[in-house]
N, C-alpha and C positions, 0 to 999 in steps of 0.2 A: 210615852216610851222612854223619856229622857235619856235620848240619843246625845252621844257627845263625841267629841274628838280629841285623840291623844297625839299631841305633838312628838313625843317621845317616840312612840311606835309608828307615826305617820299612818293612823288607821282610824275609822269611824269606830265608835265604840258604843255597842248596844248591851245595856245590862240584862241579865238573865236571871229568872227566878225559878224557885221549885214550885210544887203545886199548890203550896200554901203561901206563896208570895214571898218568901225568904231569898234574899239575894244570894245566887251562888256562883256568881262570875260574871264575864264580858265576852260578847262575841265581838272579835274584831275583824273588820272587812277594809282591804285597801282601796283607796280612792280611784287611781288609775286602771287596776285591772281588777278580775273578780277573784282576789286570792282572800283567804281567812286564817286569821291567827286568833284563835281563841285565848281566854286566861287560861294559867296552868290548871290542869285537872277539872276543868269545866265538865260536869257530870251530863254531858249531852245525851247517853244512854239511859240516864235514870229520870229526866223531866223533859217534858216537850216546851218549847218556845211558846211563852204566852198563856200556857194551860191555865194559870191561875187567874187570869181575867175570862179566857173563853169558858169555862166551866160555870161561872156567874151568869153569863151572857145569854145561854141557849142551850136547849137539850140536844141539839145538833152541833156537829164540828165540822169544820172544813180544814183538811190536811194538806199542808204544802210543804215545801223543802226549805225555805230559808227565812230568817227573820224579817228581810226587807219584804218578801211576798206577804208576810203576816201585816205588817205595817200597812202596805198597799190596800189589801182587802179591808183592813180597819178604816182606813180614810174613806173607803165606799160604804161604810154601814155594816160591814161585816165583821163585829167584835167577837165572833166566835172561831176564829182561826188559830191553828197553831203551826208549829214547824217543828219537823224531825230533822235537826241539823245533821249535816256530815252525809247525807244521804243514807242514813240508817234508822230502821224502826225496830227496836228492841221488844222483848218480851213484857218488859217494864212498862214502854210506851202503850201497849195493846191492853195491860192490865187498867192502865190510867184512862183509857179511850173508854173502854167497857164500864170502868166505874163511874164517870162522870157524864157520859152521852148515851143517847137512844139511837142515834143516826149520825154517819160520817160521810162526808162528801170529798172523795180523793182528788186532789188537784195538784198532784206531782208534775215535775217537769215532763215535757215530751222531747225527749233528746234525738238529734240527728244520729242514727246508726252509723253514717260514714265518717262521723268525727270520734266514734267510738270503736274503732278496728284496733285489733292488737296483734302485733308481730308472731306472738308465739301464746295463742288464745286455748287455753286448756278446755274452756266449755266447748268451743266450735270442734277442737281435737276428739273430745268424746263422743260428741255427734256423728264422727266419723268424715267430718270436713278437711279438706288439705289447707284450708286458709280461713282467716276470721270474716263471717259474715257482718260483722258490725253489730253493735248491741244499744240499747236504750234503757240506761241506768234508771232513769226517771221511772219508765213503765214498769222496770223491774221491783222498783220500790214499791210502786203502787201495788202490785201482785203480793208482795210480801205481807203489806197493811192487810189487804183483803184475806190474804190466809190466816193472819193472827187475831184479829178482832171477831167478837161474838155479837156485834150490833148490826143493824141495817146499814147497808154500802150502797151509796150512790157515786157516780162518777161524773165530774165537771165535763162536758163536752160542747161543742159549737152545732152539733147535729148534722146530719146528712153524712155520716160516716168520718167526719172530720174531728179530730181531737180538739184542737185550737185553730182559729183562722189564721191564714196567710203564712203559715211554717212558724207560728210562735211556738217558743219554747216553755215559757213559764207566765205567769200573771203580769210580770214587769214588762214583758212583749206586746201586752196586749192594752187596747185602749179601756177606759172605765167600763163604758158600755158592752165590749166584748167579754169583760171579766163577768159582769153583772148577768148577762145571757148565759154563759158557759155554767155559771152556778145555778140560774133559775131553771136552765135546760138539763140540770142533772139526771143521767138515766141509772136504771138499774142494772145489776150485773149482768143479766142475761142479754139485754139489748145491748150493753156493752161490749160482750164478747161476740154477738152477731154482727155487729156494724163495724167494730174498731179494732179487732184483731185478725 
């Protein structure tokens, strides 16, 4: 992945490419906290991180949120992972997934709704609630992915009604074996709705 470090920006620098493998910019991540500063005009809505490698690796794809999640899964032998950076999945992303893959495994974050409460939440207000119930942006992103792609969708889960074990939010919070199990144990959309919603 040719990951580097920028002393000037004090950031880990991860090169990003378009679907044909042409360099388009850099994903920058701080070392001390999880803050991202990407290169100017990085076309994150135009391509998925690692798409150029994943499309050659398999007819199935694992969709995660961050470049670091992709690199972690790659180390575990899953070179077919891509990331939709910034928690956004565009229509162009959906077209690319449909073009290159037959099946996708959704492995987006499972956020704690308590950490995503808003003082003036329009979504909850529209539902008739007086205060915010909390939200799960990673699962909202997953639902958006499911609604946009036209291929088979599976959901990475730990089983028994648990999305990820011990309250883990993302692949980086799980052990290698837990990540492998969640991918191998991926369930279809009907089962996911019955057990995990």
